[in-house]
C-alpha positions as CSV (number, residue, x, y, z in Angstrom):
1,M,-63.4,-131.1,-112.2
2,I,-66.2,-129.3,-113.9
3,V,-69.6,-130.3,-112.6
4,T,-72.8,-128.9,-114.1
5,T,-76.5,-129.6,-114.0
6,G,-76.7,-128.8,-117.7
7,M,-76.1,-131.3,-120.5
8,E,-73.1,-129.5,-121.9
9,V,-70.0,-127.5,-120.9
10,Q,-69.9,-124.0,-122.2
11,D,-67.3,-123.4,-124.9
12,R,-66.2,-127.1,-124.8
13,Q,-67.1,-130.2,-126.9
14,I,-67.8,-133.5,-125.4
15,G,-65.4,-136.1,-126.8
16,Q,-66.6,-139.2,-125.0
17,Y,-69.3,-140.3,-122.6
18,L,-67.8,-142.4,-119.8
19,G,-71.0,-143.4,-118.0
20,V,-72.9,-142.6,-114.9
21,V,-71.0,-141.7,-111.7
22,R,-72.4,-141.5,-108.3
23,G,-71.7,-140.8,-104.7
24,I,-73.9,-142.3,-102.0
25,V,-74.1,-141.4,-98.3
26,V,-76.4,-142.7,-95.6
27,R,-76.7,-140.2,-92.8
28,A,-78.4,-140.4,-89.4
29,T,-79.4,-137.3,-87.6
30,G,-77.7,-138.4,-84.3
31,I,-79.3,-138.3,-80.9
32,G,-78.3,-134.8,-79.9
33,R,-79.4,-133.1,-83.1
34,G,-82.4,-135.4,-83.3
35,I,-83.7,-134.4,-79.9
36,I,-83.1,-130.6,-80.4
37,G,-84.5,-130.8,-84.0
38,G,-87.5,-132.7,-82.8
39,L,-88.3,-130.2,-80.1
40,K,-87.9,-127.3,-82.6
41,S,-90.2,-129.0,-85.1
42,I,-93.1,-128.6,-82.7
43,A,-92.9,-124.8,-83.2
44,G,-92.4,-125.0,-87.0
45,G,-90.0,-123.1,-89.2
46,N,-86.5,-123.9,-90.3
47,I,-84.7,-126.5,-88.1
48,E,-81.0,-125.6,-88.4
49,E,-79.9,-128.9,-86.8
50,F,-81.5,-130.9,-89.5
51,A,-80.3,-128.5,-92.3
52,H,-76.7,-128.9,-91.1
53,V,-77.0,-132.7,-91.3
54,C,-78.6,-132.5,-94.8
55,E,-76.0,-130.1,-96.2
56,H,-73.1,-132.2,-94.8
57,A,-74.6,-135.3,-96.4
58,R,-75.0,-133.6,-99.8
59,M,-71.4,-132.3,-99.7
60,E,-70.1,-135.7,-98.9
61,A,-72.2,-137.4,-101.6
62,F,-71.0,-134.7,-104.1
63,N,-67.3,-135.3,-103.2
64,R,-67.7,-139.1,-103.6
65,M,-69.3,-138.6,-107.0
66,V,-66.4,-136.3,-108.1
67,Q,-63.9,-138.9,-106.8
68,H,-65.7,-141.6,-108.8
69,A,-65.4,-139.4,-111.9
70,H,-61.7,-138.9,-111.3
71,E,-61.2,-142.7,-111.0
72,I,-62.6,-143.3,-114.5
73,G,-60.7,-140.5,-116.1
74,A,-63.4,-137.9,-116.5
75,D,-62.8,-134.2,-117.2
76,A,-66.4,-133.2,-116.2
77,V,-69.7,-134.4,-114.9
78,I,-72.8,-133.2,-116.7
79,G,-76.5,-133.6,-115.8
80,M,-75.6,-133.7,-112.1
81,R,-78.5,-134.3,-109.7
82,Y,-79.3,-135.1,-106.1
83,D,-81.8,-137.6,-104.8
84,A,-82.6,-138.4,-101.2
85,T,-84.6,-141.2,-99.7
86,E,-85.5,-141.8,-96.0
87,F,-85.4,-145.5,-95.5
88,S,-85.8,-145.6,-91.7
89,Q,-86.8,-143.0,-89.2
90,G,-83.7,-140.7,-88.7
91,S,-81.7,-142.3,-91.6
92,T,-81.6,-140.8,-95.1
93,E,-79.7,-141.9,-98.2
94,V,-78.3,-139.0,-100.3
95,L,-77.3,-139.8,-103.8
96,A,-75.3,-137.4,-106.1
97,Y,-75.1,-138.6,-109.7
98,G,-74.4,-137.5,-113.2
99,T,-72.8,-138.4,-116.5
100,A,-69.0,-138.5,-116.6
101,V,-67.4,-137.1,-119.8
102,K,-64.1,-136.5,-121.5
103,L,-63.8,-133.1,-123.1
104,K,-62.1,-132.3,-126.4
């Protein structure tokens, strides 16, 4: 599956737009990582425990978006973006989305 943040696929023509595809994940930090990350946040700098949770959530959201695109018969996803929203302390929604297309 080709996935790009651009609005076209190099050297390929878009034959059909299939619509928006998305992958949504809600991830909590977890008590262990939350305590360690909270303590490290006092000193400042990068908090690797939180970075790990964020990267895993993005990867899972991306994979769910690609699965959604496969399910509707897409060859590629263009205009791919991420969005994240914290909706309660320690819980974040990560959304990967883009436009599924068929290529010629």
